[in-house]
C-alpha positions in Angstrom: 210.6 162.9 228.0 211.5 166.4 229.2 213.8 166.8 226.2 216.7 164.7 227.7 218.4 161.9 225.8 217.7 158.4 227.2 221.6 157.5 227.5 222.2 160.8 229.2 219.4 160.3 231.6 220.5 156.8 232.5 224.1 158.0 233.0 222.8 160.8 235.2 220.6 158.5 237.4 223.4 156.0 237.7 225.8 158.7 238.8 223.5 159.9 241.4 222.8 156.4 242.8 226.5 155.8 242.8 227.2 158.9 244.9 224.5 157.9 247.3 225.9 154.4 247.8 229.5 155.6 248.2 228.2 158.1 250.9 226.3 155.5 252.7 229.3 153.2 252.7 231.5 155.9 253.9 229.3 156.8 256.8 229.2 153.0 257.7 233.0 152.9 257.7 233.3 156.1 259.8 230.8 154.5 262.3 232.9 151.3 262.4 236.2 153.3 263.0 234.4 155.2 265.9 233.0 152.3 267.6 236.3 150.3 267.2 238.2 153.2 268.8 236.0 153.3 271.9 233.5 156.0 270.9 230.2 154.3 271.3 226.8 155.3 272.3 225.9 154.9 276.1 222.4 153.9 276.8 220.9 155.0 280.2 217.8 153.6 281.7 215.5 156.2 283.3 214.5 155.4 286.8 
């Protein structure tokens, strides 16, 4: 399909998914670090 070798296509898609998962876990880790250091969202009630 589209002139791409099946092994190369699988490797490319696996690489894209790996980068996406690593980025997601990294953002979660940064969030945990920020919340642990006291930087947390403040929820205000209107009224």
